[in-house]
C-alpha positions as CSV (number, residue, x, y, z in Angstrom):
1,M,-10.0,-8.6,7.2
2,V,-10.6,-10.9,4.3
3,R,-10.8,-13.9,6.7
4,R,-13.7,-12.1,8.5
5,T,-15.8,-11.8,5.3
6,P,-19.2,-13.4,5.9
7,P,-20.0,-16.5,3.8
8,G,-22.9,-14.8,2.1
9,L,-20.7,-11.9,0.9
10,V,-18.1,-14.4,-0.4
11,R,-20.8,-16.3,-2.3
12,R,-22.1,-13.0,-3.8
13,D,-18.7,-11.7,-4.8
14,L,-17.7,-15.0,-6.4
15,A,-20.8,-14.9,-8.6
16,A,-20.3,-11.2,-9.5
17,T,-16.6,-11.7,-10.3
18,H,-17.3,-14.5,-12.8
19,A,-20.5,-13.0,-14.3
20,P,-21.9,-13.3,-16.9
21,A,-20.2,-16.8,-17.0
22,P,-21.3,-19.4,-14.4
23,L,-19.0,-20.3,-11.6
24,P,-16.3,-23.0,-12.3
25,G,-17.3,-26.4,-11.0
26,R,-15.4,-26.5,-7.7
27,L,-16.5,-23.0,-6.8
28,R,-20.1,-23.7,-7.8
29,D,-20.1,-26.8,-5.6
30,A,-18.6,-25.0,-2.6
31,A,-21.1,-22.1,-3.0
32,A,-24.1,-24.4,-3.2
33,D,-23.4,-26.6,-0.1
34,G,-24.0,-24.1,2.7
35,D,-21.8,-21.9,4.7
36,A,-19.1,-24.4,5.9
37,P,-17.7,-25.1,2.4
38,V,-17.7,-21.4,1.6
39,V,-15.8,-20.7,4.8
40,R,-13.2,-23.3,4.0
41,L,-12.9,-21.9,0.5
42,R,-12.5,-18.4,1.8
43,D,-9.7,-19.5,4.2
44,A,-8.0,-21.5,1.5
45,I,-8.0,-18.4,-0.7
46,C,-6.6,-16.3,2.2
47,D,-3.8,-18.9,2.7
48,L,-2.9,-18.6,-1.0
49,L,-2.9,-14.8,-0.9
50,E,-0.6,-14.8,2.1
51,R,1.8,-17.2,0.4
52,Y,1.7,-15.0,-2.7
53,W,2.4,-11.9,-0.6
54,E,5.4,-13.5,1.1
55,I,6.9,-14.8,-2.2
56,A,6.0,-12.3,-4.8
57,V,5.1,-9.0,-3.2
58,R,6.8,-8.5,0.2
59,P,10.4,-8.6,-1.2
60,M,9.5,-5.8,-3.7
61,W,7.1,-3.9,-1.5
62,P,9.4,-1.0,-0.5
63,Q,10.0,-0.2,-4.2
64,M,6.3,-0.7,-5.1
65,R,5.3,1.7,-2.3
66,L,7.6,4.4,-3.6
67,V,6.1,4.0,-7.1
68,L,2.5,4.2,-5.7
69,E,3.3,7.2,-3.5
70,A,4.8,9.0,-6.5
71,D,1.7,8.3,-8.5
72,M,-0.6,9.6,-5.8
73,T,1.5,12.8,-5.5
74,Y,1.3,13.3,-9.3
75,R,-2.5,12.7,-9.3
76,A,-3.1,15.2,-6.5
77,R,-1.2,17.8,-8.4
78,Q,-3.2,17.1,-11.6
79,L,-6.4,17.5,-9.6
80,A,-5.3,20.7,-8.0
81,V,-4.2,22.3,-11.3
82,G,-6.9,21.1,-13.7
83,G,-9.7,19.5,-11.7
84,A,-11.2,16.1,-12.5
85,R,-10.8,16.6,-16.3
86,L,-7.0,16.8,-16.1
87,L,-6.9,14.1,-13.4
88,F,-8.5,11.5,-15.6
89,A,-7.2,12.7,-18.9
90,G,-3.9,10.8,-18.7
91,M,-4.8,8.1,-16.4
92,H,-5.8,5.5,-19.0
93,P,-7.3,5.4,-22.5
94,N,-10.4,3.6,-21.3
95,L,-11.3,6.5,-18.9
96,R,-13.2,9.6,-20.1
97,W,-14.5,12.5,-18.0
98,D,-17.5,14.2,-19.5
99,D,-19.7,16.8,-17.8
100,G,-19.3,15.4,-14.3
101,V,-19.5,11.8,-15.4
102,L,-16.6,9.3,-15.4
103,H,-17.0,6.8,-18.3
104,I,-15.1,3.5,-18.1
105,D,-15.0,1.7,-21.5
106,K,-14.5,-1.9,-22.3
107,M,-15.8,-3.3,-19.0
108,I,-17.5,-6.7,-18.8
109,S,-20.5,-5.5,-16.8
110,S,-22.3,-2.2,-17.3
111,F,-23.9,-0.1,-14.5
112,R,-24.0,3.5,-13.3
113,V,-23.1,4.6,-9.8
114,A,-23.8,8.0,-8.2
115,A,-20.6,9.1,-6.4
116,A,-21.9,12.6,-5.5
117,G,-21.7,13.0,-1.7
118,R,-20.0,9.6,-1.3
119,G,-16.6,10.4,-2.9
120,L,-14.6,8.3,-5.3
121,L,-11.6,6.4,-3.9
122,L,-8.7,6.1,-6.4
123,V,-6.4,3.2,-5.9
124,P,-3.2,3.0,-8.0
125,S,-2.0,-0.5,-8.6
126,V,1.3,-2.0,-9.9
127,F,-0.7,-5.1,-11.1
128,A,-3.7,-3.6,-12.9
129,H,-3.3,-3.1,-16.7
130,K,-6.7,-1.3,-17.1
131,P,-9.1,0.5,-14.8
132,A,-11.4,-1.6,-12.6
133,P,-14.4,-0.4,-10.7
134,P,-16.2,-2.5,-8.0
135,V,-17.8,-5.7,-9.4
136,L,-21.2,-4.6,-8.0
137,P,-22.9,-1.1,-8.2
138,E,-23.8,-1.2,-4.4
139,E,-20.1,-1.2,-3.4
140,P,-18.5,2.1,-2.3
141,P,-17.3,4.1,-5.4
142,T,-13.8,2.9,-6.0
143,L,-11.5,2.9,-9.1
144,V,-8.4,0.8,-9.3
145,Y,-6.1,2.0,-12.1
146,P,-2.6,1.3,-13.4
147,S,0.1,3.3,-11.6
148,R,2.6,5.4,-13.4
149,G,6.2,4.3,-13.3
150,V,5.7,0.6,-13.0
151,A,8.6,-0.1,-15.4
152,T,11.0,1.5,-12.9
153,L,10.4,-1.4,-10.5
154,W,12.9,-3.3,-12.5
155,H,15.7,-0.7,-12.1
156,P,18.2,-1.8,-9.4
157,A,17.7,0.1,-6.1
158,P,20.5,2.6,-5.3
159,V,22.9,1.3,-2.6
160,A,23.3,3.6,0.4
161,D,26.8,5.0,0.8
162,E,27.6,4.8,4.5
163,A,30.4,7.4,4.3
164,A,28.0,9.8,2.5
165,L,25.3,9.2,5.1
166,A,27.7,9.9,7.9
167,S,28.7,13.1,6.2
168,L,25.1,14.1,5.9
169,L,23.9,13.3,9.4
170,G,27.1,13.0,11.3
171,A,28.7,9.7,12.4
172,P,26.8,9.4,15.7
173,R,23.3,10.0,14.1
174,A,24.1,7.7,11.2
175,R,25.1,4.9,13.6
176,L,22.0,5.5,15.6
177,L,19.7,5.5,12.5
178,G,21.3,2.3,11.4
179,L,20.5,0.7,14.7
180,L,16.8,1.5,14.7
181,G,15.6,-1.2,12.3
182,E,13.7,-2.5,15.4
183,P,11.9,-0.6,18.1
184,L,14.3,0.3,21.0
185,P,14.1,2.4,24.1
186,T,16.6,5.2,24.8
187,V,18.4,3.2,27.5
188,E,18.9,0.1,25.3
189,I,20.2,2.3,22.5
190,A,22.7,3.9,24.8
191,R,23.8,0.5,26.1
192,R,24.5,-0.7,22.6
193,L,26.3,2.4,21.5
194,R,28.1,2.8,24.8
195,V,27.1,6.4,25.3
196,T,25.0,8.2,27.8
197,P,21.1,8.2,27.5
198,S,21.2,12.0,27.4
199,A,23.4,12.0,24.4
200,V,21.1,9.5,22.6
201,S,18.1,11.6,23.5
202,Q,19.6,14.7,21.9
203,H,20.2,12.8,18.6
204,L,16.8,11.2,18.7
205,R,15.1,14.6,19.0
206,V,16.8,15.7,15.8
207,L,16.0,12.5,14.0
208,Y,12.4,12.6,15.1
209,A,12.0,16.2,14.2
210,T,13.2,15.5,10.7
211,G,10.9,12.5,10.2
212,L,13.7,9.9,10.1
213,V,12.4,8.0,13.2
214,T,9.0,7.4,14.7
215,R,8.2,6.8,18.4
216,A,5.5,5.1,20.4
217,R,4.9,4.6,24.1
218,D,5.1,1.1,25.5
219,G,4.2,1.3,29.2
220,R,6.8,3.6,30.8
221,Q,9.1,3.4,27.9
222,V,9.2,5.3,24.6
223,L,10.3,3.1,21.7
224,Y,12.0,4.6,18.7
225,R,12.3,3.1,15.2
226,R,13.3,4.2,11.7
227,S,10.5,5.6,9.7
228,S,9.9,4.7,6.1
229,L,11.9,7.9,5.2
230,G,14.7,6.7,7.4
231,D,14.6,3.3,5.7
232,R,14.9,4.8,2.3
233,L,17.8,7.0,3.4
234,T,19.7,4.1,4.8
235,G,18.8,1.8,2.0
236,A,17.1,-0.6,4.4
237,A,14.1,-2.7,3.3
238,S,10.8,-2.0,5.1
239,D,7.6,-3.9,5.3
């Protein structure tokens, strides 16, 4: 998606991100020389982002996602119990909800955005240390904020006990769940486990009904794979 960003939008966002300071020399030169240098700059930034994802984020993403999901569940409860006032009360000291207006203190730029009728997208982040609205007022109303529980990312992940998993699910279903780290059809699963397809189908129905596997049609075949819940139960890493 970022690679498809038009050059004009790249140029505008670069200027808005560095405002009120001028663009650094290399960025200023690229933005001033037409669209081709901006496209090269955009693609170079995307290459760096991809490398950063692979090195720094992807190995930790399963744990990060759990922290973010827990934060979203907590915020939804706060909103349901106490409305917007309770939702924003403990989110960050720089945030203040007052008479239908969300105030964000200590920001570099200053503008007012009407979110009524447009909604406000809340985005928890394990990287942000303070709230961050969009860099320009015409952007959709969005608020990035520090997620709860970031310190727990450094706790070692629990190791799945295979014997306990077999006691919970039964040995055949535990073996089947362990096999589904990749999408597989029923016939291939049966071949690998050396059982009948009908026996595999029975176990798959139970695992699918409990949300431990997902399924998708590929031509005449139905492919099964562990869900994120199944990954967490087996201790497997997921993307």
